[in-house]
C-alpha positions, -999 to +999 in steps of 0.1 A: -682+247-253-659+277-259-652+292-293-617+276-294-631+242-285-658+245-311-632+255-337-610+226-328-639+202-330-651+214-364-616+216-378-612+179-369-643+168-389-636+149-421-664+145-446-665+113-466-690+105-493-703+076-514-727+049-501-702+021-497-675+041-479-701+057-456-716+023-447-682+008-440-672+038-418-704+034-398-696-002-392-661+005-379-661+008-341-629+029-342-646+055-364-665+083-345-693+094-369-708+128-361-735+136-387-750+118-417-762+138-447-787+123-471-802+138-503-840+140-503-839+127-539-824+093-528-846+065-540-857+040-514-833+011-514-817-015-492-783+002-489-798+036-480-820+019-454-789+001-440-769+033-438-798+050-420-802+021-396-765+020-388-765+057-381-796+055-359-781+026-339-750+047-332-770+078-323-757+098-352-776+129-362-792+126-396-799+155-419-818+156-452-808+181-479-817+191-514-795+175-540-777+208-546-770+213-508-757+177-505-733+183-533-719+214-516-713+193-485-696+164-503-679+187-529-682+159-554-717+156-569-706+130-595-694+105-569-713+112-536-744+090-546-765+113-524-747+103-491-721+120-470-708+115-435-690+138-411-664+119-390-647+132-359-610+125-366-587+138-339-558+131-362-572+152-390-563+188-384-548+220-398-510+221-398-510+253-377-528+235-349-501+208-350-473+233-349-487+249-318-484+216-300-456+199-320-432+177-301-395+187-300-387+160-326-408+150-355-406+136-391-433+144-415-440+135-451-455+161-474-470+156-508-468+180-537-491+174-567-499+137-561-531+134-581-535+096-583-559+084-556-543+050-552-509+066-546-524+089-520-542+060-503-511+038-502-490+066-489-515+072-461-514+035-452-476+036-449-476+068-428-502+054-405-483+022-400-449+038-394-433+060-368-437+091-391-457+117-371-479+129-399-487+135-436-488+171-447-515+173-475-524+204-494-559+210-506-546+225-538-529+202-563-534+168-547-561+142-550-591+148-527-599+123-499-623+103-521-637+067-519-608+055-540-583+070-515-602+053-486-601+020-504-564+022-513-556+032-477-574+000-465-594+022-440-563+037-424-573+072-435-595+074-404-566+068-381-537+085-399-524+119-387-532+141-417-522+178-415-540+198-441-530+231-457-542+251-486-508+257-503-479+235-496-452+261-501-468+284-475-471+256-450-434+246-455-423+281-448-440+280-414-425+246-407-390+260-415-396+290-392-404+264-365-370+248-370-378+221-395-354+211-423-373+208-457-359+178-476-370+173-512-366+139-527-352+143-562-342+114-583-317+135-603-298+154-576-288+156-540-273+134-512-282+097-511-309+091-486-288+065-468-261+092-460-285+118-447-287+124-410-321+139-402-323+168-378-347+168-349-375+183-371-376+172-407-402+174-435-397+151-465-414+164-496-424+140-524-435+153-558-463+143-581-465+115-607-459+137-637-443+170-628-425+162-596-420+189-570-432+224-581-408+253-584-426+272-556-420+242-532-384+237-544-375+272-532-383+261-497-357+233-497-330+229-471-317+197-486-321+176-517-320+139-513-322+109-537-325+072-537-298+057-559-312+033-586-298+008-610-306-007-644-314+027-660-345+033-638-348+070-632-376+072-607-398+053-582-435+054-577-443+081-551-461+056-528-431+033-529-408+062-520-431+072-492-430+037-478-392+037-478-391+070-460-417+060-435-398+029-424-363+042-429-355+045-392-372+011-384-350-006-410-319+011-398-324+000-362-330-036-374-296-036-391 
């Protein structure tokens, strides 16, 4: 395997943690597990034995680590329960890898400061089920891909096209250079979503539950859009907004 092939392979590894999420992933035929990590301090128990047996039956490499080393792999000592699993997800990749092979037309949803795991999970589910080409997810400022996110996504996290970046404003700048319009959903300002005609390459940016879209990201905007609301309601839940965006074209064709 060449360096570039190895890099692409390891860039596509998603590490999940927690006993129940790991066991459920090992039971899913559509999931391709690569390596199981277990803490040496795990007490013998039925669920750890079941996880080990599932991994062995699928030919998954098993490694045992000190508790400290395991926490560095999971990046969440408080919730990993001494178990982590590397999964080979072809749809989980760095945004720059996507841009190098991006189709002529795409629509992507980006999240800025979405810290609620349930909102992130439900957004992933909507993106996965829709014609949207991917979810641009920054490592800084958004909820991590935790067991709560996996649960809220109903397992679709393993199939969803997730494009990761470190800082969203930097990634949006590169999308803009590659011909994408950056559209920020703002409840207070902008063109009604129903009147907006998307360009061939469009990134829709949704802000977090409390602070909305950050100033650094707002500076990248090509357009501001809003969803008109009634009865004095001034905003929608971010996952609801993501669902409306994800199926916007499907609904329009149905009409």
